[in-house]
DOVEX-960649 format. One record per residue: x, y, z of N, C-alpha, C, O in turn; residue in three letters. Coordinates in steps of 0.1 Angstrom, whole numbers, padded with zeros to 4 digits, always signed. Layout:
XYZXYZXYZXYZALA...
This chain:
+0939+0601+0747+0938+0589+0739+0925+0586+0732+0923+0575+0726MET+0916+0596+0733+0901+0597+0727+0907+0594+0711+0901+0585+0706LYS+0912+0598+0707+0917+0602+0691+0921+0586+0689+0915+0582+0679ASN+0929+0577+0694+0929+0565+0692+0921+0556+0689+0910+0560+0691SER+0924+0541+0683+0912+0532+0680+0910+0523+0691+0905+0512+0690ASN+0917+0527+0706+0912+0523+0714+0906+0524+0725+0913+0529+0733LEU+0895+0520+0732+0890+0526+0741+0893+0527+0754+0893+0518+0763HIS+0896+0536+0756+0901+0536+0772+0893+0541+0783+0882+0544+0779VAL+0895+0542+0796+0885+0541+0808+0892+0543+0816+0902+0536+0814ILE+0892+0552+0829+0899+0553+0842+0891+0547+0851+0879+0549+0851ALA+0896+0539+0862+0884+0537+0873+0894+0535+0884+0904+0529+0884MET+0886+0542+0894+0892+0544+0909+0886+0540+0917+0874+0544+0919ILE+0892+0531+0922+0887+0516+0933+0886+0530+0946+0892+0541+0945PRO+0879+0527+0954+0874+0536+0966+0870+0528+0980+0858+0525+0982ALA+0878+0524+0986+0873+0514+0999+0872+0528+1013+0881+0535+1017ARG+0864+0527+1015+0860+0537+1027+0869+0536+1042+0870+0545+1050LEU+0874+0525+1043+0880+0520+1056+0890+0516+1055+0891+0504+1058GLN+0904+0525+1050+0914+0523+1053+0921+0521+1062+0921+0527+1073ALA+0930+0509+1059+0936+0503+1077+0946+0518+1085+0947+0521+1096THR+0952+0524+1073+0961+0536+1085+0955+0547+1085+0959+0557+1091ARG+0943+0548+1078+0937+0562+1078+0923+0559+1074+0921+0559+1062PHE+0914+0556+1081+0900+0554+1076+0893+0562+1075+0892+0571+1084PRO+0885+0564+1064+0876+0574+1056+0886+0586+1055+0883+0598+1058ARG+0897+0582+1051+0909+0595+1042+0899+0597+1029+0898+0609+1027LYS+0893+0593+1021+0887+0594+1011+0875+0606+1011+0872+0614+1002LEU+0871+0605+1022+0858+0617+1026+0867+0626+1033+0858+0633+1038LEU+0879+0632+1037+0883+0641+1042+0883+0651+1033+0885+0648+1022GLN+0882+0666+1037+0884+0677+1032+0896+0681+1022+0907+0680+1028ASP+0897+0686+1010+0906+0689+1006+0906+0704+0995+0906+0704+0983LEU+0905+0713+1001+0901+0726+0993+0886+0723+0991+0882+0722+0979GLY+0878+0721+1002+0864+0721+0998+0855+0708+0991+0843+0706+0991GLY+0864+0702+0987+0858+0692+0983+0865+0679+0990+0873+0681+0998LYS+0860+0663+0986+0865+0653+0994+0878+0648+0984+0878+0649+0971SER+0890+0644+0991+0896+0639+0985+0895+0628+0972+0902+0628+0963VAL+0884+0619+0974+0876+0611+0962+0875+0619+0954+0880+0616+0943ILE+0865+0635+0955+0864+0636+0946+0869+0646+0938+0865+0650+0927VAL+0881+0653+0945+0892+0657+0940+0902+0647+0928+0906+0652+0917ARG+0905+0636+0933+0908+0628+0926+0900+0621+0917+0907+0612+0912THR+0886+0620+0912+0879+0620+0906+0879+0632+0894+0881+0629+0882TYR+0877+0649+0897+0877+0657+0891+0888+0657+0883+0888+0659+0871LEU+0899+0655+0891+0913+0660+0881+0915+0645+0869+0918+0646+0857ASN+0914+0637+0872+0914+0623+0863+0904+0627+0849+0907+0625+0837THR+0890+0632+0854+0882+0639+0843+0887+0650+0839+0882+0654+0828LYS+0896+0656+0845+0903+0670+0837+0913+0666+0828+0914+0674+0818ALA+0919+0656+0828+0930+0654+0819+0925+0653+0805+0933+0655+0796THR+0908+0648+0802+0909+0644+0785+0914+0632+0783+0907+0629+0774GLY+0919+0625+0784+0925+0613+0782+0916+0602+0779+0918+0592+0772LEU+0901+0604+0788+0896+0591+0788+0879+0589+0781+0870+0597+0783PHE+0877+0577+0774+0863+0577+0773+0852+0578+0784+0840+0579+0782ASP+0857+0577+0793+0847+0572+0806+0856+0572+0820+0866+0565+0819GLU+0854+0578+0831+0861+0578+0845+0851+0577+0853+0843+0586+0855VAL+0853+0563+0858+0842+0555+0868+0851+0552+0883+0863+0548+0884ILE+0841+0555+0893+0849+0556+0907+0842+0542+0911+0831+0541+0905VAL+0846+0531+0919+0841+0520+0920+0842+0517+0938+0853+0516+0943VAL+0832+0517+0944+0833+0517+0958+0823+0508+0967+0811+0505+0965THR+0830+0505+0977+0821+0499+0990+0813+0504+0995+0804+0497+0998ASP+0813+0518+0997+0806+0529+1007+0795+0532+0998+0793+0531+0986SER+0788+0540+1010+0772+0542+1003+0779+0555+1001+0780+0560+0990GLN+0784+0561+1012+0790+0574+1015+0796+0581+1002+0793+0591+0995GLU+0800+0576+1001+0814+0578+0986+0804+0579+0972+0804+0588+0963ILE+0797+0568+0976+0786+0567+0960+0779+0581+0959+0779+0588+0949PHE+0774+0583+0972+0765+0595+0969+0774+0609+0971+0770+0620+0968ASP+0789+0608+0978+0794+0621+0974+0800+0623+0957+0804+0634+0951ASP+0800+0612+0951+0802+0613+0938+0794+0616+0926+0796+0624+0917ILE+0783+0608+0928+0771+0612+0925+0767+0627+0924+0764+0633+0914LYS+0767+0631+0936+0764+0651+0944+0773+0658+0934+0771+0670+0932SER+0784+0652+0928+0793+0660+0920+0791+0658+0909+0797+0666+0902HIS+0782+0649+0901+0775+0643+0887+0786+0636+0876+0788+0636+0864GLY+0792+0629+0891+0806+0619+0885+0795+0601+0882+0784+0598+0886GLY+0805+0596+0875+0801+0583+0872+0805+0574+0880+0817+0573+0878GLN+0800+0564+0891+0802+0559+0905+0792+0544+0900+0781+0542+0893VAL+0803+0534+0907+0795+0521+0907+0800+0511+0922+0811+0510+0927MET+0787+0505+0927+0787+0498+0936+0792+0488+0934+0790+0481+0924MET+0800+0484+0945+0812+0470+0946+0799+0461+0948+0789+0467+0954SER+0797+0448+0946+0787+0435+0948+0795+0427+0961+0789+0423+0971GLN+0807+0427+0959+0816+0414+0970+0823+0427+0974+0823+0439+0970LYS+0831+0415+0989+0839+0423+0995+0855+0421+0988+0856+0412+0980GLU+0862+0428+0991+0876+0425+0979+0888+0430+0988+0889+0438+0996HIS+0899+0422+0983+0911+0427+0994+0918+0436+0987+0927+0438+0995SER+0921+0442+0979+0929+0449+0967+0922+0455+0955+0915+0448+0948CYS+0923+0469+0952+0917+0476+0941+0918+0470+0929+0910+0473+0920GLY+0928+0458+0927+0927+0454+0912+0912+0447+0911+0904+0449+0902SER+0908+0439+0922+0900+0428+0923+0886+0435+0924+0875+0430+0922ASP+0889+0447+0930+0876+0457+0930+0875+0461+0914+0864+0461+0908ARG+0883+0464+0910+0880+0467+0895+0874+0458+0881+0867+0460+0871ILE+0881+0446+0888+0878+0434+0876+0864+0435+0879+0856+0440+0871ALA+0860+0431+0892+0851+0429+0886+0838+0437+0880+0827+0433+0876GLU+0844+0451+0882+0833+0462+0875+0837+0461+0861+0826+0461+0855ALA+0845+0461+0855+0852+0462+0844+0844+0453+0835+0840+0456+0824VAL+0842+0436+0842+0838+0425+0836+0826+0428+0825+0827+0423+0813GLU+0814+0436+0827+0802+0438+0819+0808+0455+0808+0802+0462+0800THR+0817+0457+0811+0819+0472+0806+0831+0470+0790+0843+0466+0791ILE+0823+0472+0781+0832+0473+0765+0845+0483+0764+0846+0495+0761ASN+0854+0472+0766+0866+0486+0768+0879+0479+0762+0879+0466+0763THR+0889+0483+0757+0903+0479+0750+0912+0479+0766+0915+0469+0773ASP+0914+0495+0771+0924+0494+0783+0916+0505+0795+0908+0514+0794ILE+0923+0497+0805+0915+0499+0818+0929+0509+0829+0938+0502+0834VAL+0928+0520+0829+0936+0524+0839+0931+0525+0854+0919+0528+0858VAL+0943+0523+0864+0936+0522+0876+0944+0533+0881+0956+0533+0882ASN+0935+0542+0887+0939+0555+0895+0933+0553+0906+0922+0550+0909VAL+0946+0555+0914+0944+0556+0928+0937+0564+0936+0942+0576+0936GLN+0929+0563+0943+0914+0574+0948+0920+0579+0962+0912+0585+0969GLY+0934+0577+0966+0937+0587+0975+0956+0594+0967+0967+0594+0972ASP+0952+0597+0958+0964+0603+0948+0957+0615+0942+0954+0612+0930GLU+0953+0625+0945+0947+0633+0937+0953+0644+0931+0950+0656+0931PRO+0961+0640+0926+0974+0654+0923+0982+0645+0910+0992+0650+0905PHE+0976+0632+0906+0986+0625+0897+0985+0636+0882+0973+0640+0881THR+0992+0639+0875+0993+0647+0862+0991+0641+0851+0993+0629+0850ASP+0988+0649+0841+0982+0646+0827+0994+0642+0818+0993+0634+0808LYS+1003+0648+0821+1017+0640+0814+1021+0625+0815+1027+0619+0807ASP+1016+0619+0828+1023+0607+0834+1011+0597+0828+1013+0586+0823SER+0999+0602+0830+0987+0592+0826+0991+0592+0809+0994+0581+0804LEU+0991+0601+0803+0997+0604+0785+1004+0593+0783+1000+0583+0776GLU+1016+0594+0788+1029+0587+0786+1024+0572+0789+1024+0565+0779ASN+1019+0566+0801+1013+0555+0807+1006+0546+0794+1005+0534+0793LEU+1001+0558+0786+0988+0553+0776+0997+0550+0765+0994+0541+0758LEU+1007+0556+0763+1015+0556+0748+1021+0542+0746+1027+0539+0736ASN+1019+0531+0757+1031+0525+0752+1022+0515+0747+1027+0504+0744VAL+1007+0517+0745+1001+0507+0740+1001+0513+0723+0996+0508+0713PHE+1007+0523+0723+1010+0524+0705+1022+0522+0704+1026+0532+0697HIS+1031+0517+0707+1046+0516+0705+1052+0501+0700+1046+0492+0705GLN+1060+0499+0693+1064+0487+0684+1063+0473+0697+1057+0463+0693ASN+1067+0474+0708+1062+0462+0717+1047+0462+0723+1043+0456+0733ASP+1041+0468+0718+1028+0472+0725+1020+0454+0729+1013+0451+0739ALA+1023+0447+0717+1018+0433+0715+1023+0427+0728+1015+0419+0733GLU+1033+0429+0734+1039+0419+0746+1038+0427+0757+1046+0426+0765GLN+1026+0436+0759+1023+0443+0772+1013+0439+0777+1004+0442+0769ILE+1008+0432+0789+0998+0430+0792+0993+0443+0804+0981+0445+0806ASP+1001+0448+0809+0999+0463+0820+1012+0469+0817+1023+0464+0812LEU+1007+0485+0822+1018+0490+0823+1014+0500+0832+1002+0503+0833ALA+1026+0506+0840+1029+0510+0853+1039+0517+0852+1047+0515+0842SER+1043+0529+0864+1049+0544+0865+1056+0538+0873+1053+0529+0880LEU+1066+0545+0871+1079+0543+0882+1085+0557+0880+1086+0563+0869MET+1091+0563+0896+1096+0576+0893+1111+0575+0901+1111+0568+0911THR+1125+0583+0899+1135+0581+0905+1134+0583+0920+1125+0590+0925PRO+1145+0575+0930+1147+0577+0942+1163+0581+0947+1173+0574+0945LEU+1161+0592+0954+1177+0597+0951+1177+0597+0969+1188+0600+0974ASN+1170+0596+0975+1172+0600+0990+1173+0586+0999+1164+0577+1000ASP+1182+0585+1002+1191+0571+1009+1176+0570+1021+1172+0559+1023LEU+1171+0576+1026+1159+0571+1037+1149+0568+1031+1142+0560+1037ASP+1142+0573+1014+1132+0565+1010+1135+0553+1000+1126+0546+0995ASP+1149+0552+0999+1153+0536+0995+1150+0528+1003+1146+0516+1001ILE+1153+0534+1016+1154+0522+1027+1141+0523+1033+1138+0515+1043GLN+1130+0534+1029+1116+0529+1034+1107+0518+1028+1110+0516+1016ASN+1101+0512+1031+1095+0498+1033+1085+0500+1030+1081+0491+1023PRO+1074+0513+1031+1066+0519+1027+1066+0524+1011+1057+0525+1003ASN+1080+0527+1009+1080+0529+0995+1088+0516+0981+1099+0514+0978TYR+1075+0510+0978+1079+0498+0971+1088+0504+0957+1085+0513+0949VAL+1100+0494+0958+1110+0498+0945+1110+0487+0936+1106+0475+0938LYS+1116+0493+0922+1109+0481+0910+1125+0481+0906+1132+0490+0910VAL+1129+0469+0896+1138+0469+0889+1135+0469+0876+1123+0466+0875ILE+1141+0469+0864+1133+0467+0853+1150+0464+0839+1161+0468+0840VAL+1144+0456+0831+1154+0451+0821+1155+0464+0813+1149+0475+0814ASN+1165+0458+0802+1166+0470+0791+1156+0478+0783+1157+0490+0779GLN+1145+0465+0782+1135+0473+0783+1127+0478+0781+1119+0480+0771GLN+1129+0484+0798+1122+0486+0810+1106+0478+0811+1096+0485+0809ASN+1105+0466+0812+1101+0456+0814+1101+0454+0831+1112+0456+0836PHE+1094+0451+0838+1099+0448+0855+1104+0438+0854+1101+0430+0845ALA+1112+0436+0862+1118+0421+0868+1115+0419+0880+1111+0408+0883LEU+1115+0428+0889+1110+0429+0905+1100+0437+0907+1095+0444+0898TYR+1095+0439+0922+1093+0443+0928+1096+0442+0947+1098+0431+0953PHE+1096+0451+0951+1102+0449+0965+1102+0458+0972+1105+0469+0968SER+1097+0456+0987+1098+0467+1000+1114+0469+1005+1116+0477+1014ARG+1125+0463+0999+1133+0462+1005+1144+0472+0994+1140+0476+0983SER+1157+0475+0997+1162+0486+0986+1166+0471+0974+1168+0460+0978PRO+1166+0475+0964+1169+0466+0955+1171+0476+0942+1163+0485+0938ILE+1183+0472+0937+1195+0461+0936+1199+0463+0950+1196+0474+0955PRO+1207+0454+0958+1214+0459+0968+1230+0460+0962+1236+0452+0955TYR+1233+0472+0968+1244+0479+0958+1258+0474+0972+1265+0478+0981HIS+1256+0464+0965+1272+0457+0971+1285+0460+0966+1296+0460+0972ARG+1282+0464+0954+1299+0471+0946+1298+0484+0943+1295+0487+0931ASN+1301+0496+0954+1300+0505+0953+1306+0518+0942+1303+0530+0941GLN+1316+0509+0933+1321+0517+0921+1310+0517+0914+1310+0527+0907THR+1299+0507+0912+1288+0509+0900+1278+0519+0905+1272+0519+0916ILE+1277+0527+0898+1263+0536+0898+1249+0528+0895+1245+0521+0886SER+1244+0534+0906+1229+0526+0907+1216+0534+0906+1215+0539+0917VAL+1206+0537+0897+1196+0544+0899+1184+0536+0908+1182+0524+0905GLN+1178+0542+0916+1164+0535+0925+1153+0539+0917+1153+0548+0909TYR+1144+0534+0919+1130+0539+0914+1117+0534+0918+1115+0522+0916TYR+1105+0543+0925+1099+0538+0934+1089+0533+0924+1091+0537+0913ARG+1080+0525+0927+1070+0520+0922+1056+0528+0922+1048+0523+0930HIS+1053+0535+0917+1039+0547+0915+1024+0537+0913+1021+0536+0902LYS+1015+0531+0924+1008+0521+0919+0994+0534+0911+0985+0540+0915GLY+1001+0532+0897+0987+0535+0885+0992+0526+0874+1003+0524+0869ILE+0981+0522+0873+0981+0505+0859+0975+0509+0849+0965+0516+0849TYR+0979+0505+0840+0971+0506+0824+0968+0493+0822+0978+0487+0818ALA+0955+0484+0823+0955+0474+0821+0952+0467+0808+0947+0478+0805PHE+0951+0460+0799+0942+0454+0792+0933+0450+0796+0935+0447+0808ARG+0922+0447+0794+0909+0442+0800+0912+0430+0804+0913+0427+0816LYS+0915+0421+0793+0917+0407+0799+0932+0404+0810+0934+0396+0820GLN+0936+0409+0806+0948+0411+0820+0939+0416+0832+0941+0410+0843ALA+0932+0423+0832+0929+0427+0845+0917+0412+0852+0915+0408+0864ILE+0911+0408+0838+0902+0399+0841+0908+0385+0850+0903+0379+0860LEU+0922+0385+0842+0930+0375+0846+0934+0377+0859+0934+0366+0865ASP+0937+0384+0864+0943+0388+0879+0933+0386+0889+0939+0381+0899PHE+0922+0388+0890+0911+0386+0896+0913+0365+0900+0911+0359+0910SER+0917+0361+0890+0912+0349+0889+0924+0339+0895+0923+0329+0901LYS+0936+0347+0892+0948+0339+0894+0950+0340+0908+0948+0351+0914LEU+0956+0329+0915+0958+0328+0931+0973+0335+0932+0982+0335+0924PRO+0973+0341+0949+0979+0347+0953+0993+0335+0956+0991+0323+0960MET+1004+0339+0953+1014+0329+0955+1023+0331+0969+1017+0336+0979LEU+1036+0328+0970+1043+0335+0974+1048+0341+0981+1048+0343+0993GLY+1058+0350+0968+1064+0364+0967+1052+0373+0970+1054+0382+0978LEU+1040+0372+0966+1030+0386+0966+1028+0380+0984+1031+0388+0992GLU+1024+0370+0987+1021+0374+1006+1030+0379+1010+1027+0388+1018ALA+1046+0377+1007+1056+0376+1017+1057+0393+1016+1057+0400+1026ALA+1058+0398+1002+1060+0412+1001+1050+0422+1003+1054+0433+1007GLU+1034+0420+1002+1022+0425+1000+1022+0436+0989+1018+0448+0990GLN+1025+0430+0981+1029+0438+0969+1018+0429+0956+1019+0418+0951ILE+1006+0439+0952+0997+0429+0947+1001+0428+0932+0994+0420+0925GLU+1013+0438+0924+1014+0437+0913+1027+0424+0913+1032+0419+0903CYS+1029+0420+0921+1037+0406+0918+1031+0398+0915+1037+0393+0905ILE+1021+0394+0918+1011+0383+0910+1010+0383+0895+1007+0372+0891ARG+1013+0392+0885+1013+0395+0876+1024+0390+0874+1023+0380+0867PHE+1037+0392+0879+1051+0384+0872+1051+0372+0881+1062+0365+0879LEU+1044+0369+0888+1045+0350+0895+1038+0343+0886+1039+0330+0888GLU+1029+0350+0873+1023+0341+0867+1026+0345+0855+1016+0345+0848HIS+1035+0349+0849+1042+0348+0839+1037+0361+0828+1038+0361+0816GLY+1031+0373+0837+1024+0385+0829+1036+0395+0827+1044+0397+0836LYS+1039+0403+0814+1050+0414+0814+1041+0426+0819+1029+0427+0821THR+1050+0434+0822+1049+0450+0831+1056+0458+0826+1068+0456+0830ILE+1053+0468+0817+1058+0475+0811+1061+0488+0818+1052+0496+0819LYS+1072+0493+0824+1075+0502+0834+1079+0516+0827+1087+0516+0818MET+1073+0529+0831+1075+0542+0823+1075+0550+0835+1066+0552+0842VAL+1090+0555+0834+1093+0565+0840+1088+0578+0839+1084+0582+0828GLN+1087+0585+0849+1079+0600+0853+1088+0609+0860+1091+0606+0871THR+1091+0618+0856+1097+0626+0871+1082+0635+0879+1085+0645+0886GLN+1072+0633+0879+1061+0637+0884+1062+0630+0896+1061+0618+0896GLU+1062+0637+0908+1063+0631+0920+1052+0636+0930+1054+0643+0941ASN+1039+0631+0924+1027+0634+0931+1028+0626+0948+1039+0623+0952SER+1020+0625+0953+1023+0613+0965+1005+0613+0972+0997+0622+0972PHE+1005+0600+0975+0991+0596+0980+0989+0602+0995+0996+0610+1001GLY+0976+0596+0999+0975+0605+1011+0972+0591+1017+0963+0583+1013ILE+0982+0588+1031+0978+0575+1040+0976+0580+1049+0964+0579+1052ASP+0983+0589+1059+0982+0589+1071+0974+0609+1072+0972+0616+1062THR+0972+0613+1085+0966+0627+1090+0977+0635+1082+0974+0643+1074PRO+0990+0632+1087+1001+0639+1080+1002+0646+1067+1005+0658+1065GLN+0999+0634+1057+0999+0628+1043+0985+0644+1039+0986+0654+1032ASP+0977+0642+1046+0965+0655+1041+0970+0664+1045+0971+0673+1037LEU+0976+0667+1059+0980+0680+1058+0991+0684+1049+0992+0696+1048ASP+1000+0674+1041+1010+0679+1032+0998+0682+1020+0998+0693+1014ARG+0991+0673+1017+0982+0672+1008+0974+0687+1004+0973+0691+0992ALA+0970+0693+1015+0962+0706+1017+0971+0715+1014+0967+0724+1006LYS+0985+0716+1018+0996+0727+1017+0999+0729+1003+1001+0740+0998ALA+0999+0714+0995+1002+0717+0980+0990+0723+0973+0989+0732+0965PHE+0982+0715+0976+0965+0721+0969+0966+0739+0970+0963+0745+0959PHE+0970+0746+0982+0967+0759+0985+0977+0766+0974+0973+0774+0966ASN+0990+0761+0975+1000+0765+0966+0998+0768+0951+1002+0777+0945GLN+0987+0754+0945+0987+0755+0936+0971+0766+0930+0968+0771+0919GLN+0962+0766+0942+0949+0774+0939+0953+0785+0948+0949+0783+0959ASN+0960+0795+0946+0961+0806+0957+0952+0813+0959+0952+0822+0967PRO
C-alpha cells in the first residue's frame, strides 16, 4: 500500500499480563520473543508506512527498542487493544490504521494486502473498517466459544458476530458455510477514534466481542475472506504449536 495515495500504519497493541497466559508476548519463539516476531513479520510485509507497538509494559518497550523497532508507551489503562490504539493514534497523521494482534506472529502478507485493498474498491466510501474471516468446517471449531463466528450480507458487510454457531442450522437441507472472525482490523482513523468514545452496549457486554460495538452504533465492517489459517497464542499449548510451526518454516 506504500504506492497508494493513502498513508497506512500498523499498530500492534501489546499488553503484558494477559488473563489466560500472562507474559505470553515475552515467551521465546525461535530465539526472539513472540511480540518481536510479530513486529518483524509485520514490518517484513512492506505494506506499511510505519509499524508501531503500543504497550503498557516497560519490558516489552525495551524488547522492541532493542531490535530497532518503533514502540509507544500507553499513558492510560485500557480494557481492549482498540482503545489502546485509539489513544496512540490520536496524534499521528494517517488515513488507515491496521490493528495487528501481538500474539499472532504468523499472519501473512497476502491476507493483510487483501484487507487493505478494500479501501480502493467501489464501495470504499461505505467502509468504516475492514476485518478478516476464514472458513470454519470442523464441527468442534464451529461450536467452540473461543472461535468468534461472523455472518455477512451479499456484499460481505458484517451482520453479526457471536461465540455461538451462527447461523443456527435448523434446515439441514440448506448448505451453510461458517466463518471464523480473525481479530485483525483495518480502520479509517476516525473510526478508531470514534470507537474509544462509544459506550459499550448490551450485545458487546454479553458476548464479550469488542467489534460488536461498531455494529450496535451503526458503523460498517467489511469482511474479507482469507484461506490463511494462522493462529493466536492464548495458552502454553498454543506456544508449543507455534514453536513447531516456526521450526517447520525455518529448518
